Phi, psi and omega in degrees: 000127181301147181300322182296329178290324177296315180296316180296320181293321179299317179290324181296328179277006173077026181268115179298158185293335184242013178276152178242151179242140176269126176223165175236094181289161178253140172283160174301134183101352173092000180290148180291152180237164177289157184291148176234154169248130184253115174285143187279172180297134181234151178091172183266306186259311182244083180282180177213154174245125177260126179256121181251110181266121181276119183270167182297331180273011175075001173280165183236143171253129182258113186242098182281140171241119177271120186298330180294345180262002179267138179258116181281138187257327182205177184288346179285353178096011177287145175216160173244132181264133184298117182294337178290339182271319179208106185289354184285324186238112185266324178202162182200173180218137174266128177242154182234060182274137169045048171068028177221146178274118181231147176239122177258117182264131170271097196259024176301321180287340177296339181291354179295311179179164167253097187297323186288315183265349181064021174259125184291146174263140181304138180281148173289161182300128177080004182265142177252155180273098185258006184289152174290143178285132182248107179203163180278142178227156174264151175292162174302148183296156177303127180216093183296333182276358178285120182239024178299124180085000181260159172232148180280144174259351182224128184276356176086352183229344183211173176259032178299127181089354181250152186221120179189175182290125177292349176294335188236345188238138180200177174247136182212122177052046175077015180225150169285131181241129170242129185223131176233126181239172179293329178280337182223069184285141182258335194062215173279115179230143187231143171251116190260131174272109184271352188278347184214134172238127185209169179239306182254131187192169163236128184240134176234141175199165174246141185220142178218139176238133174253120185109196187248011181280184185235166179205188177177163179247119179278147171209159186048039188250164180233161174243169177083007180272133177308139185275130186275323185277149177293147180250133184301136176302329178296320179293316181297321179293335180272322186257342188085191180304147182296129175265104184293344175290345178250014177244134188244141179238127178145191183297146178220136168271108189288148177214107182209082188302330182279353180239186184267012192268340186303127178098344183285165175262120182238135177259102185288134176059035172226162178294346184289324177055231179284119180256313177237110178289163176302133180091005185243148166248119189235140172249129183226169171227082184054223179274356186285323184199158171206144182218136175289127181254339181179172180238149178265323181176179179291134185300318181289319180296318177297327179296337179292344178276350180273129184270135176263136180057032180208166183286138176238140178266123185240133176234132176239129176241124178235119178225110181059233179265016181251133183230131182232128178245127182232130178235125180052041177081359182253126174298129183248321182202148176225132175233137171239110180255113186270002180271110182296339181266359180298147176297339177290337189254018179255147175297151182192197188259159170268156177191166181238138181250147165235141185216138180069189183274111184190174173230128187242141175235137176223136180211172176050060181264114184230140180227139171252104184271130182257344175204000000 
């Protein structure tokens, strides 16, 4: 039956738009049901019927049915109600007896639950409660050692799959070690993981720095890009001409415990540089613009959670143009880069940086790759 005919018939029977009628619908099988009040059709084109079920405790549950969402099956006025929209009412029938608008509900499915009041409706004979349970839950607790779905990037004994200058990189006691001394200065030196190129992932690792130098973990990065910053003549005299295959360009999760940089989002070897400082949530569009959207906490206070001369747990989450840096369980920085052409948003390589005079340790490197 067309919706306009239902609306016209309701008005023809003299039912005001906001008046309610008391009826007692029957459950499937003929069992008696509790009383309902049926609100009449409202509106011109897309009206609605509100069903008010009176509970034993005298409270009411208001269950709206929008007629525009009902699918009519035949000319007798039968319809099926989409269970995906409201699991409480699965089907119903409009009857037109003796000049009055009445709705007879087949309420066997109503016995599933009262979602609004959380009071169960009595089940029909032989019926089971198959509805999904609706309640609030907490996420599983923080577990940095959980590696379900992850693969290791470091085998703990060798630099297999990694590429960098042997003058500065080695394995020692189950950790990757990068070391720069006054006698053997590295400047910016990178150890590149050649075994995986990815865009969306969750990365976990542990990092420790002895001394006051800096480091960082590269991701979505490339090699072979001309270097923008000047390189110290002392470094060049020690290393020779710059090998661009060992220099990385792209996003970096910064790690510099003696400075304010740990946890920030840094764009290595690009004009963007620091995009989201520690404690910031930033929205950007590549190099064109960036705006602070909110704060996580005080930059200095967050720095107190970073351990000096000790192991720190670092998590990086990259999904599309969203980047999240977490250190020792504390959110440090969030960046949302909306420029699809930004160097931040391209798939790339992982890598480790060493900078200035320092000794760096990295271990337990695990990645969950999503593409």
